[in-house]
C-alpha positions as CSV (number, residue, x, y, z in Angstrom):
1,M,13.5,29.4,-34.7
2,A,13.3,28.0,-31.3
3,K,14.4,24.4,-30.7
4,K,11.6,22.0,-29.4
5,K,12.7,20.1,-26.3
6,P,12.1,16.4,-26.5
7,D,9.1,14.7,-24.9
8,L,10.4,12.4,-22.0
9,T,7.0,11.0,-20.9
10,G,7.7,7.6,-22.8
11,A,10.4,4.9,-22.7
12,E,13.3,7.6,-22.6
13,A,12.1,9.0,-19.2
14,E,12.4,5.4,-17.5
15,Q,16.2,5.0,-18.5
16,P,18.8,5.9,-15.8
17,G,21.2,8.7,-16.3
18,R,24.7,8.1,-17.1
19,D,26.1,9.3,-13.9
20,E,28.3,7.0,-11.6
21,A,25.7,6.3,-9.1
22,S,23.3,4.8,-11.7
23,K,25.7,2.4,-13.1
24,P,25.0,-1.2,-12.4
25,E,27.6,-3.2,-10.5
26,K,29.3,-5.9,-12.4
27,P,28.6,-9.2,-10.9
28,G,31.5,-10.9,-9.2
29,K,33.7,-7.8,-9.2
30,A,34.9,-6.9,-5.5
31,T,34.6,-3.5,-4.3
32,K,37.8,-1.6,-3.8
33,R,38.7,-1.3,-0.1
34,R,40.1,1.9,1.3
35,R,43.2,1.3,2.9
36,T,43.7,2.9,6.3
37,S,46.7,5.2,6.7
38,V,48.5,7.5,8.9
39,S,46.6,10.8,9.6
40,H,48.5,13.9,10.1
41,E,47.1,14.1,13.6
42,E,48.8,10.9,14.4
43,L,52.3,11.8,13.3
44,V,53.3,13.2,16.8
45,P,56.3,12.1,18.8
46,G,56.0,8.8,20.5
47,T,53.7,7.2,17.9
48,V,54.9,3.8,17.0
49,L,54.5,2.8,13.4
50,T,54.5,-0.7,11.8
51,A,54.3,-1.9,8.2
52,T,54.2,-5.5,6.8
53,L,55.5,-6.4,3.3
54,K,55.9,-9.9,1.8
55,G,55.8,-11.4,5.3
56,Q,58.1,-9.1,6.8
57,T,57.2,-6.6,9.6
58,F,59.0,-3.3,10.0
59,S,58.6,-1.2,13.1
60,A,59.6,2.4,13.3
61,S,58.9,5.4,15.7
62,V,58.0,9.2,15.3
63,V,60.4,11.4,17.1
64,L,60.8,15.1,17.4
65,G,63.8,16.4,15.1
66,D,66.5,19.0,15.7
67,E,64.4,21.6,13.9
68,G,61.2,20.7,16.0
69,K,59.7,18.8,13.0
70,P,58.6,15.2,13.5
71,E,61.0,12.6,11.9
72,V,60.6,8.8,11.5
73,E,63.3,6.6,13.4
74,L,63.9,3.2,11.8
75,D,66.6,0.9,13.0
76,G,68.5,3.8,14.6
77,A,68.5,6.2,11.6
78,R,66.2,9.2,11.3
79,Y,64.3,10.1,8.3
80,P,62.6,13.3,7.5
81,S,59.3,11.8,6.0
82,L,57.2,8.4,6.2
83,S,58.1,7.9,2.6
84,A,61.9,8.2,3.1
85,A,61.6,5.7,6.0
86,G,59.6,3.4,3.7
87,K,62.2,3.5,1.2
88,A,64.8,2.6,3.6
89,A,63.0,-0.3,4.8
90,T,61.7,-1.6,1.4
91,G,64.7,-0.7,-0.9
92,Y,62.4,1.1,-3.4
93,P,60.2,4.1,-3.2
94,V,56.7,3.7,-1.5
95,N,54.0,6.0,-0.4
96,G,54.7,6.5,3.3
97,W,51.4,7.7,4.0
98,R,49.8,4.3,2.9
99,F,52.8,2.0,3.8
100,W,52.8,2.7,7.7
101,R,50.2,2.1,10.1
102,P,50.0,3.4,13.7
103,V,50.1,0.8,16.4
104,E,47.0,0.8,18.5
105,Q,47.8,2.0,22.1
106,S,45.9,0.0,24.8
107,Q,43.7,2.4,27.0
108,E,44.6,1.9,30.8
């Protein structure tokens, strides 16, 4: 026996679906801002990086390591990744790709 499809010509047809796009926004709730981060293309030797945490600003730069891979130099020490340099700066693990920001270079 074949199942009969429901008739959606009445009130059911006017109700929005349950997908994310049709959910109403809650009043007073701020939308989450996407943080800018360092992209892989910006991780080239010579790039200057900064980070601010609890009022303290950290500065590092991208240098070319012995094996030809980019490294992060912070306070005279070299680190193999952005996260390792971020951990050295803060004292606890951080996501280096989100922690560091490239410094805008002026176009002359």
